[in-house]
C-alpha positions in Angstrom: -10.2 -3.5 21.1 -11.9 -5.3 18.2 -10.3 -6.3 15.0 -9.5 -9.1 12.6 -6.4 -10.6 11.0 -5.8 -13.1 8.2 -3.0 -14.9 6.5 -3.0 -16.1 2.9 -0.5 -18.2 1.0 -0.1 -18.9 -2.7 -1.6 -15.6 -3.8 -5.3 -16.5 -3.9 -8.1 -15.9 -1.4 -9.1 -19.6 -1.6 -5.9 -20.5 0.1 -6.3 -18.6 3.3 -4.2 -20.2 6.0 -5.8 -18.6 9.0 -8.4 -16.0 9.9 -9.3 -14.5 13.3 -12.1 -12.0 14.1 -14.9 -10.8 11.9 -14.3 -11.1 8.2 -17.5 -9.1 7.3 -17.4 -6.0 9.6 -16.1 -2.9 7.8 -13.2 -1.0 9.3 -11.4 2.1 8.1 -8.2 1.4 6.2 -6.6 4.8 6.6 -3.3 4.9 4.6 -3.6 1.3 3.4 -5.9 3.2 0.9 -2.8 4.3 -0.9 -2.3 0.7 -2.1 -5.7 1.1 -3.9 -4.5 4.4 -5.5 -1.4 2.6 -6.7 -3.3 -0.3 -8.0 -5.8 1.9 -9.9 -3.0 3.9 -11.5 -1.1 0.7 -12.5 -4.2 -0.7 -14.1 -4.5 2.6 -16.0 -0.9 2.3 -17.1 -1.6 -1.2 -18.4 -4.6 0.2 -20.4 -2.5 3.1 -21.8 -4.5 5.7 -19.9 -1.6 6.8 -17.8 2.2 6.7 -18.1 4.4 6.4 -15.0 6.9 8.8 -16.5 4.5 11.6 -17.5 4.7 14.9 -15.6 2.5 15.1 -12.5 2.7 17.3 -9.4 5.5 19.8 -8.9 7.8 20.9 -11.7 10.1 18.0 -12.6 7.9 15.4 -10.9 6.2 12.5 -12.6 3.4 10.1 -11.6 6.1 7.6 -10.4 7.5 10.3 -8.1 4.1 10.9 -6.6 3.5 7.2 -6.0 7.0 6.7 -4.5 6.8 9.7 -2.1 9.7 11.2 -4.0 8.0 14.3 -5.5 9.2 16.7 -2.8 5.6 17.5 -1.7 5.0 17.6 2.1 2.6 15.4 4.1 -0.2 17.8 3.4 0.2 20.8 1.1 1.0 21.8 -2.4 4.3 23.6 -1.9 7.3 21.2 -2.4 9.9 21.1 0.3 12.7 19.8 -2.0 13.1 19.1 -5.7 11.8 15.7 -6.9 14.0 12.7 -6.3 16.0 14.2 -3.4 14.2 12.9 -0.3 11.5 10.4 0.6 8.8 12.7 2.1 5.6 10.8 2.9 2.8 12.7 1.3 -1.0 12.5 1.3 -1.1 15.2 -1.2 1.0 13.2 -3.7 -1.6 10.3 -3.6 -4.4 12.8 -4.0 -2.7 14.4 -7.1 -2.2 11.0 -8.6 -5.9 10.2 -8.2 -6.7 13.6 -9.8 -4.5 12.8 -12.7 -6.3 9.5 -13.2 -9.7 11.3 -13.1 -8.5 13.8 -15.8 -7.1 11.2 -18.1 -9.9 8.7 -17.8 -12.8 11.2 -17.6 -14.2 9.2 -14.6 -14.4 10.1 -10.9 -11.5 8.4 -9.2 -13.9 6.3 -7.0 -15.7 5.1 -10.1 -12.5 4.1 -11.9 -11.3 2.4 -8.8 -14.4 0.3 -8.5 -14.6 -0.6 -12.2 -10.8 -1.2 -12.7 -9.9 -2.9 -9.4 -12.6 -3.4 -6.7 -15.2 -5.1 -8.9 -12.8 -7.4 -10.8 -11.3 -8.6 -7.5 -14.7 -9.2 -5.8 -14.1 -6.4 -3.3 -17.7 -5.2 -3.5 -17.9 -4.3 0.2 -15.1 -1.8 0.1 -15.8 1.9 -0.6 -13.8 5.1 -0.8 -15.3 7.8 1.4 -13.2 10.9 1.4 -9.5 11.3 0.4 -7.9 8.8 -1.9 -4.9 9.0 0.5 -6.8 7.5 3.5 -10.5 7.2 2.9 -11.2 3.6 2.1 -13.4 1.4 4.4 -14.0 -2.3 4.0 -14.0 -5.7 5.7 -11.2 -8.1 6.2 -12.3 -10.4 3.4 -11.8 -7.6 0.9 -8.5 -6.7 2.3 -7.4 -10.3 1.9 -8.5 -10.2 -1.7 -6.4 -7.1 -2.2 -3.4 -8.9 -0.6 -4.0 -11.9 -2.9 -3.8 -9.6 -5.9 -0.6 -7.9 -4.6 1.0 -11.3 -4.0 0.0 -12.7 -7.4 -1.3 -10.0 -9.7 -4.0 -10.7 -12.2 -4.8 -7.1 -13.3 -1.3 -6.0 -13.9 1.4 -7.4 -16.2 4.7 -8.6 -14.6 6.9 -5.9 -16.0 4.7 -3.2 -14.5 4.4 -5.0 -11.2 8.2 -5.6 -11.0 8.7 -1.9 -11.4 6.1 -1.1 -8.8 7.7 -3.4 -6.2 11.3 -2.4 -6.9 12.8 0.5 -4.9 12.2 3.7 -6.8 15.0 6.3 -6.5 17.2 4.0 -4.3 19.2 5.6 -1.5 16.7 8.3 -0.5 16.4 8.9 3.2 13.0 9.6 4.8 10.7 9.0 7.7 8.3 6.1 8.1 5.4 7.6 10.2 5.5 6.2 13.7 8.9 4.5 13.1 11.2 7.5 12.6 13.9 8.4 10.1 15.2 5.6 7.9 18.3 5.8 5.7 17.6 4.5 3.2 13.8 4.7 3.3 12.9 2.2 0.5 9.6 2.6 -1.3 8.1 1.3 -4.5 5.3 2.8 -6.6 2.8 2.8 -3.8 3.9 -0.1 -1.6 6.5 0.6 1.0 9.5 -1.9 0.7 10.9 -3.2 3.9 14.5 -3.3 2.9 16.7 -3.2 6.0 14.7 -0.7 8.0 14.9 -0.8 11.8 12.6 -0.4 13.6 9.8 -1.5 11.4 6.2 -2.6 11.5 6.8 -6.0 9.8 8.8 -8.9 11.5 12.5 -9.3 11.9 12.2 -12.4 9.7 10.3 -10.8 6.9 12.5 -10.7 3.8 13.9 -7.3 2.6 11.7 -7.7 -0.5 8.5 -7.5 1.7 6.2 -4.8 0.6 2.9 -3.3 1.8 1.5 -0.5 3.9 0.0 0.3 7.3 -2.5 2.9 8.4 -3.1 5.0 11.4 -6.5 3.3 11.9 -4.7 0.2 13.1 -4.7 -1.5 9.6 -1.9 -3.2 7.8 -1.1 -5.4 4.8 2.2 -6.9 3.9 3.3 -9.3 1.2 6.5 -11.3 1.6 7.2 -12.6 -2.0 10.2 -14.7 -0.8 7.9 -16.7 1.6 4.9 -16.6 -0.7 2.8 -15.3 2.2 0.6 -12.2 2.8 -0.9 -11.0 6.1 -3.5 -8.3 6.8 -5.1 -6.8 9.8 -7.8 -4.3 10.7 -8.6 -2.8 14.1 -11.0 -0.5 16.0 -8.0 0.8 17.9 -5.8 3.4 16.2 -2.1 2.7 15.6 0.1 3.2 18.6 2.7 1.6 20.8 0.5 -1.6 21.0 0.9 -2.0 17.2 4.6 -1.3 17.2 5.0 -4.2 19.6 2.3 -6.6 18.4 2.6 -6.5 14.6 6.3 -7.5 14.3 5.9 -10.3 16.8 2.8 -11.6 15.1 4.5 -11.4 11.7 7.5 -13.4 13.0 5.2 -16.0 14.6 3.2 -16.4 11.4 6.3 -16.8 9.2 7.8 -19.3 11.6 4.5 -21.4 11.6 4.2 -21.3 7.8 7.7 -21.9 6.8 8.5 -24.8 9.2 
């Protein structure tokens, strides 16, 4: 296995606390890409190009439903399984439809808008979207840390919009976190998963309930714990599996213990 991990504090890349592994080698981000979809859409909301409450996806669904996995759409496919707001169904299709809406409203290819609106301003020039907006990003650890810094202390998004994005959307919905089973409730914001009181979970036992982020089947992860003021990211050449379910929570707890003592 090859990979890299990093910890940042205080919200800016200049305040890295620790880094292990190659910071320059690109790795696939898999579903951590969904954080980029969310960020691009929120930038577009700030610009007035999109509205979180505008219709998008199945009848009765909005852009916010799509970002929060509450539209009723399945993992892959366009036929909804339930009406919007009834269940938390993790959906690649929802992220793809959100990206398509941004293309339509902005008149730009999603990858171009993502670069101009988020990647370039954050100095993430080594990251590229190759394939689906739901899981197609590739980039090095350094860029993932820059994204974590933005999600810890936003510079592209106003606080009211960011508070909404990191607050549980449609509280109380049950659902499944891929790889960790059914969770009731299965808390999610507008893009980032919110830890809440989920068990088992891929973050640490000592991560605060307000922790938010995402992980990917490529062995990638990014979490931000706003209560501790800490973010942690990881990339790997080994796909997600039992190793990650054991290693990530233990590593998260060790990092939080080292930083907060």
